[in-house]
N, C-alpha and C positions, 0 to 999 in steps of 0.2 A: 504494498498501500506507499500511496506518496502523499504528500502533504502540502500544502502550500502554507507558508505562516506570515505571521506579525509580530514581530518584536518590539518594544518599546521600552526606552531608556529610561530609568527612576529617576536622572535627575533633569532631563533636559525633554523639550519638547521634540523628539524626535521618532519615528517609527522606519523599522528595518522592513521589508517582505523579501521571503524567499519562500523554496521548494526543496524536500527532501524526502529520501525513502527511509531516512531513520534523526526523525527531531532530537532526541536526545544526544545523539555525537553532535549535531549540528548546532545545538544550542549551547552546548561541552565549548565548542570552538570558537562560538560567537561569546562568549564570555570571559575566553581565557584568550582574548585579543588576538585568535590567529584570523582573522576574517576583517581584512582592511576596510571594507564600509561602514562597520560600523564599532571598530574600534576604539573610536574618539568617544563611545558614546557608551559604555560600560558604563555601571552596572546596568543590566538588564533583563526585562521579563516575558515571556511568551503572553501574548493578550488575545490570539487568534490563532485557531487553524480550521482548516479546510480537508478531507479526504477525498484523495482521488483513487481509482483503481488505476491509473498507470503514469508512469515517466512525461510522455507526452499531454494528457491531459492537465497535470499537473505543471510543466514549465508551461504550458500554453497561457492558464490561466493566472500565471505568476508576472508574465510578460503582457495580458493584457492590462493587470493592474495598475504595471509600471509605466506603461503607452497612455494612459486613460487616468491622467489625473484627476479628473472628476470622481473617478470610480473609486479611485484608493482613496480620497479626502470621504467620501460616505463610506467607504467601512469603515474608515475612521474614527467618525462620528458615531457611526453605533457602536463600536467599540467604549468609546468613550462616554456615550449614554448607557449603558449595559455594567460599565465597571462600578 
C-alpha cells in the first residue's frame, strides 16, 4: 500500500507533502534531517495520510497536489479545521 502524506512543522507555518510505501521509515528520515525539503522545518508531525493501491496512483495524486496550489491550500485548511 502507498500513502500520500502531509507533515506540519511544529514551529513554523509550513507543510510538506510526499508519498511513500513505508510511512514510518519516511517520517523517520524527515525527522532526522535526511530530507532536504523539510530539514529546516524540524520538528515535524504527521497530520494527514491518504491510502492508495499502488505507487502510480499515489505519486499522481502527490504531483496533482504540488501543481495545484488551490488544492493544496484546501487540504491544509481542512487539516487545520479538524485539528
